[in-house]
C-alpha positions as CSV (number, residue, x, y, z in Angstrom):
1,M,8.2,28.9,43.8
2,R,11.4,27.9,41.9
3,R,12.2,30.2,39.0
4,M,12.5,28.4,35.6
5,P,15.8,29.3,33.7
6,T,15.3,30.8,30.3
7,L,17.6,29.4,27.6
8,L,19.5,32.0,25.5
9,T,18.5,34.9,27.7
10,L,20.1,34.1,31.0
11,L,22.3,37.3,30.7
12,L,19.4,39.5,29.3
13,S,17.0,41.5,31.2
14,S,14.8,39.5,33.6
15,A,11.9,41.6,32.5
16,L,12.0,39.9,29.0
17,A,9.1,37.5,28.8
18,A,10.0,33.9,28.3
19,G,9.0,32.1,25.1
20,P,7.9,28.5,24.5
21,Q,8.8,25.8,27.1
22,S,11.4,23.2,26.0
23,T,10.3,19.6,25.9
24,L,13.9,18.4,26.4
25,V,15.2,20.4,29.3
26,D,13.6,22.3,32.3
27,A,13.8,25.7,30.7
28,A,12.1,28.1,28.3
29,F,13.3,29.8,25.2
30,I,13.3,33.6,24.4
31,D,10.2,35.5,23.5
32,G,9.9,35.4,19.7
33,A,11.2,31.8,19.4
34,E,8.8,29.6,17.4
35,V,8.5,25.8,17.7
36,V,8.6,24.3,14.2
37,S,8.9,20.6,15.1
38,G,7.3,18.4,12.4
39,A,7.4,21.0,9.6
40,P,7.9,19.2,6.3
41,E,10.5,21.9,5.2
42,L,12.8,20.5,8.0
43,A,13.2,17.1,6.4
44,D,16.8,17.7,5.3
45,F,17.7,19.4,8.6
46,A,16.2,16.6,10.6
47,A,18.1,14.1,8.6
48,A,21.4,16.0,9.4
49,L,20.5,15.9,13.1
50,R,20.0,12.2,12.9
51,E,23.5,12.0,11.3
52,V,24.9,13.9,14.3
53,A,23.2,11.3,16.7
54,A,24.5,8.4,14.6
55,A,28.1,9.8,14.7
56,E,27.8,9.7,18.5
57,N,26.8,6.0,18.3
58,G,23.1,6.6,19.0
59,N,19.8,7.9,17.7
60,C,17.3,10.6,18.6
61,A,14.8,9.4,21.2
62,K,13.0,12.8,21.3
63,S,13.6,15.9,19.1
64,E,12.8,19.6,19.2
65,Y,13.2,22.3,16.5
66,L,12.9,26.1,17.0
67,I,13.5,29.1,14.9
68,W,13.9,32.8,15.7
69,D,15.5,36.0,14.3
70,S,19.2,36.0,14.8
71,Q,20.8,38.1,17.5
72,T,24.5,38.6,18.1
73,G,26.0,36.4,20.8
74,M,23.0,34.1,21.0
75,D,25.1,31.0,20.6
76,A,27.3,31.8,23.5
77,Q,24.3,32.6,25.7
78,F,22.7,29.3,24.7
79,Q,25.9,27.5,25.8
80,R,26.0,29.3,29.1
81,G,22.3,28.5,29.6
82,L,23.1,24.8,29.2
83,K,26.0,25.1,31.7
84,T,23.6,26.6,34.2
85,L,21.4,23.5,33.8
86,G,24.4,21.3,34.6
87,Y,25.3,20.3,31.0
88,T,28.8,20.3,29.6
89,Y,28.8,21.7,26.0
90,T,31.1,20.1,23.4
91,P,31.3,21.4,19.8
92,L,31.6,18.6,17.2
93,V,31.9,20.2,13.7
94,T,31.8,23.9,13.0
95,D,31.4,25.5,9.5
96,R,31.4,29.2,8.9
97,E,30.9,29.1,5.1
98,G,27.8,31.1,4.2
99,G,26.8,31.6,7.9
100,Y,27.5,29.8,11.2
101,F,26.7,26.1,11.5
102,E,27.7,23.9,14.4
103,S,26.9,20.4,15.6
104,F,27.3,19.9,19.3
105,K,26.8,17.6,22.2
106,A,25.6,18.5,25.7
107,S,26.0,16.0,28.5
108,K,25.4,15.6,32.2
109,P,24.9,12.5,34.3
110,G,21.9,10.6,33.0
111,S,21.3,12.7,30.0
112,T,23.0,13.5,26.7
113,L,21.7,15.9,24.0
114,V,23.0,16.4,20.5
115,G,22.1,19.2,18.2
116,L,22.6,21.4,15.2
117,W,22.8,25.2,15.4
118,A,22.3,27.0,12.0
119,D,22.6,30.8,11.8
120,S,22.3,32.2,8.3
121,D,20.5,35.0,6.5
122,G,19.3,36.6,9.7
123,T,17.6,33.5,11.0
124,T,18.7,31.0,13.6
125,L,17.4,27.4,13.5
126,L,18.1,25.0,16.4
127,G,17.4,21.3,16.1
128,W,18.4,19.1,19.1
129,C,17.4,15.8,20.5
130,L,17.8,13.4,23.5
131,L,20.4,10.9,22.5
132,K,19.7,7.2,23.0
133,V,23.0,5.3,22.7
134,A,23.0,2.3,20.5
135,Q,24.7,-1.0,21.2
136,T,28.2,-1.0,19.7
137,A,28.8,-3.9,17.4
138,A,32.0,-5.9,17.9
139,P,34.4,-6.1,14.9
140,A,33.4,-9.8,14.4
141,A,29.9,-8.5,13.5
142,T,31.2,-7.0,10.3
143,P,30.1,-9.1,7.2
144,T,32.7,-11.7,6.2
145,S,31.8,-12.4,2.6
146,T,34.4,-14.7,1.1
147,S,33.4,-14.3,-2.6
148,R,36.5,-12.9,-4.3
149,P,36.0,-10.1,-6.8
150,T,37.1,-10.7,-10.4
151,T,37.1,-7.2,-11.8
152,M,37.8,-3.7,-10.4
153,N,34.2,-2.8,-10.6
154,S,33.1,-5.9,-8.7
155,A,35.8,-5.1,-6.1
156,L,34.3,-1.6,-5.6
157,D,30.8,-3.1,-5.4
158,H,32.1,-5.5,-2.7
159,I,33.7,-2.6,-0.8
160,Q,30.4,-0.6,-1.0
161,R,28.3,-3.5,0.4
162,L,30.7,-4.0,3.3
163,W,30.8,-0.3,4.0
164,D,27.0,0.1,3.9
165,S,26.7,-2.6,6.6
166,T,29.1,-0.7,9.0
167,Q,27.8,2.9,8.8
168,P,24.6,4.9,9.4
169,P,23.0,6.7,6.4
170,T,25.0,9.5,4.8
171,G,25.0,13.1,5.8
172,M,27.1,16.3,6.1
173,F,28.8,15.2,9.3
174,S,29.3,11.5,8.5
175,A,32.5,9.9,7.4
176,N,30.3,7.7,5.2
177,W,29.8,10.8,3.0
178,H,33.5,10.9,2.3
179,V,33.9,7.2,1.6
180,E,31.0,7.1,-0.9
181,N,32.5,10.0,-2.8
182,I,35.9,8.3,-2.9
183,I,34.3,5.2,-4.3
184,Y,32.6,7.4,-6.9
185,T,36.0,8.9,-7.8
186,L,37.5,5.4,-8.2
187,R,34.6,4.3,-10.4
188,S,35.2,7.3,-12.6
189,G,38.7,6.2,-13.3
190,S,40.4,9.1,-11.4
191,P,42.6,7.5,-8.8
192,A,45.2,10.2,-8.8
193,G,43.1,12.5,-6.5
194,V,42.0,9.8,-4.1
195,R,44.8,10.4,-1.6
196,I,43.7,14.0,-1.1
197,Q,40.1,12.7,-0.5
198,T,41.1,10.0,2.0
199,N,43.3,12.5,3.9
200,A,40.3,14.9,4.1
201,A,38.2,12.0,5.4
202,R,40.8,11.2,8.1
203,T,40.8,14.9,9.1
204,A,37.0,14.9,9.5
205,L,37.2,11.7,11.5
206,S,39.7,13.3,13.9
207,Q,37.0,15.9,14.7
208,S,33.9,13.7,14.8
209,G,35.3,10.5,16.4
210,T,37.5,7.8,14.7
211,R,36.6,4.1,14.6
212,A,39.0,1.4,13.6
213,V,36.6,0.3,10.8
214,D,36.7,3.8,9.3
215,L,40.5,3.8,9.0
216,A,40.5,0.3,7.7
217,F,38.2,1.2,4.8
218,L,40.2,4.4,4.0
219,N,43.4,2.4,3.9
220,L,41.7,-0.1,1.6
221,L,40.5,2.7,-0.8
222,D,44.1,4.0,-0.9
223,A,45.2,0.5,-1.9
224,V,42.6,0.5,-4.7
225,A,44.0,3.8,-6.0
226,A,47.6,2.4,-5.8
227,A,46.5,-0.7,-7.8
228,Q,44.8,1.5,-10.5
229,L,47.9,3.6,-10.7
230,G,50.3,0.6,-10.9
231,Q,52.1,1.7,-7.7
232,R,53.1,-1.8,-6.6
233,P,55.4,-0.9,-3.6
234,E,52.7,1.4,-2.1
235,L,50.0,-1.2,-2.7
236,T,52.1,-4.0,-1.0
237,K,52.7,-1.7,2.0
238,L,49.0,-0.9,2.4
239,L,47.9,-4.5,2.0
240,E,50.4,-5.6,4.7
241,G,48.9,-3.1,7.1
242,I,45.4,-4.2,6.3
243,S,46.3,-7.9,6.8
244,Q,47.5,-7.1,10.3
245,G,44.4,-5.1,11.4
246,A,41.2,-6.1,13.1
247,Y,39.2,-6.1,9.8
248,A,41.7,-8.3,7.9
249,V,39.2,-11.2,7.4
250,P,36.2,-9.3,6.0
251,L,38.5,-7.2,3.7
252,R,40.6,-10.2,2.6
253,P,38.6,-11.0,-0.7
254,V,39.3,-7.5,-1.9
255,S,42.9,-7.5,-0.6
256,Q,43.6,-10.8,-2.5
257,F,42.1,-9.3,-5.7
258,L,44.2,-6.2,-5.4
259,Q,47.4,-8.2,-4.8
260,A,46.9,-10.1,-8.0
261,Y,45.5,-7.1,-10.0
262,Q,47.4,-6.2,-13.2
263,L,46.8,-3.0,-15.1
264,P,44.9,-3.5,-18.3
265,K,47.0,-3.5,-21.5
266,A,46.9,-0.2,-23.3
267,A,44.2,-0.2,-26.0
268,P,45.0,1.0,-29.5
269,P,44.7,4.8,-29.9
270,A,41.1,5.7,-30.1
271,V,39.7,8.0,-32.7
272,P,39.6,11.5,-31.0
273,T,36.2,12.5,-29.9
274,P,35.1,16.0,-28.9
275,A,35.8,16.8,-25.2
276,A,32.8,17.0,-22.9
277,G,31.4,20.6,-22.7
278,P,28.7,22.5,-21.0
279,G,25.1,22.3,-22.3
280,G,22.7,19.6,-23.5
281,T,19.6,18.1,-21.9
282,L,19.8,18.7,-18.1
283,V,19.7,15.5,-16.0
284,P,17.6,16.0,-12.8
285,G,18.5,14.2,-9.5
286,D,20.8,14.4,-6.4
287,Y,24.2,16.0,-7.0
288,S,26.8,15.5,-4.2
289,C,28.7,18.8,-3.7
290,W,32.3,19.5,-2.6
291,L,33.9,22.8,-1.7
292,E,37.3,22.9,-3.4
293,R,40.0,24.6,-1.2
294,P,43.6,24.9,-2.2
295,G,46.0,23.3,0.2
296,P,49.8,23.5,0.7
297,N,52.3,22.6,-2.1
298,G,49.6,22.5,-4.8
299,T,47.3,20.0,-3.0
300,R,43.6,20.4,-2.4
301,S,41.6,20.2,0.8
302,D,38.0,19.3,-0.3
303,V,35.1,19.9,2.1
304,P,31.7,18.1,1.7
305,R,28.8,20.6,1.2
306,G,25.8,18.3,1.1
307,T,23.4,17.5,-1.7
308,L,21.9,19.8,-4.3
309,T,18.7,18.3,-5.8
310,L,17.6,19.6,-9.3
311,R,14.1,18.9,-10.7
312,T,12.8,19.1,-14.3
313,N,10.2,21.7,-13.3
314,G,12.9,24.3,-12.6
315,T,13.0,23.9,-8.8
316,Y,15.8,22.7,-6.5
317,T,16.4,21.9,-2.9
318,Y,19.6,22.5,-0.8
319,M,20.1,22.6,3.0
320,G,16.4,22.2,3.6
321,K,15.5,25.3,1.5
322,S,13.7,25.2,-1.8
323,G,14.4,27.5,-4.8
324,T,14.0,28.0,-8.5
325,F,16.5,28.1,-11.4
326,R,16.7,28.6,-15.2
327,Y,18.8,26.4,-17.5
328,N,20.2,27.3,-20.9
329,A,20.6,24.0,-22.8
330,A,22.8,25.7,-25.5
331,S,25.4,27.2,-23.1
332,G,24.9,25.0,-20.0
333,V,24.5,28.0,-17.8
334,V,22.4,27.5,-14.7
335,T,20.9,30.7,-13.2
336,F,19.5,30.5,-9.7
337,T,16.4,32.8,-9.3
338,A,15.3,32.0,-5.8
339,G,16.4,30.1,-2.7
340,Y,19.7,29.3,-1.0
341,F,21.9,30.2,-4.0
342,T,20.6,33.8,-4.4
343,N,22.2,35.2,-1.2
344,P,24.8,35.6,-2.5
345,T,24.4,34.6,-6.1
346,P,27.2,32.6,-7.7
347,E,29.3,34.4,-10.3
348,R,29.0,31.5,-12.7
349,T,27.2,28.1,-12.6
350,S,27.5,25.6,-15.4
351,W,26.2,22.1,-16.1
352,I,28.4,19.6,-17.9
353,R,27.5,16.0,-19.1
354,H,30.3,13.5,-19.3
355,Q,30.1,9.9,-20.5
356,K,29.2,8.4,-17.2
357,T,28.7,11.4,-14.9
358,A,27.0,14.8,-14.8
359,Q,28.6,17.8,-13.1
360,I,27.6,21.2,-11.8
361,D,30.5,23.7,-11.3
362,I,29.6,26.7,-9.1
363,H,32.1,29.6,-9.0
364,W,31.7,32.4,-6.5
365,A,33.2,35.9,-7.0
366,Y,35.6,35.3,-4.0
367,A,37.3,32.3,-5.7
368,N,35.4,29.8,-3.7
369,D,34.6,27.0,-6.1
370,W,32.1,24.1,-5.6
371,S,31.8,21.0,-7.7
372,C,28.7,18.8,-7.6
373,G,28.4,15.4,-9.3
374,M,26.3,12.4,-9.9
375,N,26.6,9.0,-11.7
376,L,24.5,8.5,-14.8
């Protein structure tokens, strides 16, 4: 009788009993592994797996989720197990902040798998699926709306609609996540930092797979920032490049608006108002988070960190894990009492309401700052 290979334990003792049988490959997992497919707590993790599939131009035809107690070197043994089964393992995006997280692809003739490996707090969670490749749309399929925007806000609305039609839903490993946050920055009237964000998005694309449409939209967002800053030479150069690209036609209405855009005349000095500060009535909802990392020559290299959801009943959700928190409306201090943000606990967390946005600043003892925001 042919012996069935055991994923993750090919280099361990052959006396170790095999665990559950995989539904995706002809192998079994280690003893102690537990199948958790379909668990409601996996909703966010499953959404992230679908993002990995979408980034590989496909979707999950069949998925599988397992959890077990972490063991040193298990990821490397898992990769060797796949190689024994004839698969070529390719890491896609790796993140070692707060644990070890990696999206990956495993391919062999006639079969491609994509997955997420998450190792944190002594627990390993594997989610993977059989990839069904989607049909690739030709550039001409991109919407070609000819209505020309008349204001900066309508131009950003136009960009958002076009972008939504070209990308899968957002997620931690999707370029869409970057673009939506750049549009948020431009709507907030903060164009000076956009170049840092677009460069960060280009770096992420170089790791996950660049498409011509992705770069075209990033160049267009750089042009919006240049227009808002009054940088006419830079704007002209960017628009010339866009006009010569494959997406010149669908982007032309916005390009024409930017070419004619003039900075608003300075308004009379306003009566000084108190600066926004922490505290007040907490606004629940989904806050998009960034890890702020200093870069060379005083620049920043921001890294997306997913979505933190706050609720009015004092609970929150992050990375598929639920938790609780307390909020002091007088000081704006948020204190996490259970869940993801208690291991380790941030040194300081504060909530601030601005005129059009709400913001959560999370400061860790090792100078690792997060900023999470949402539109009001």
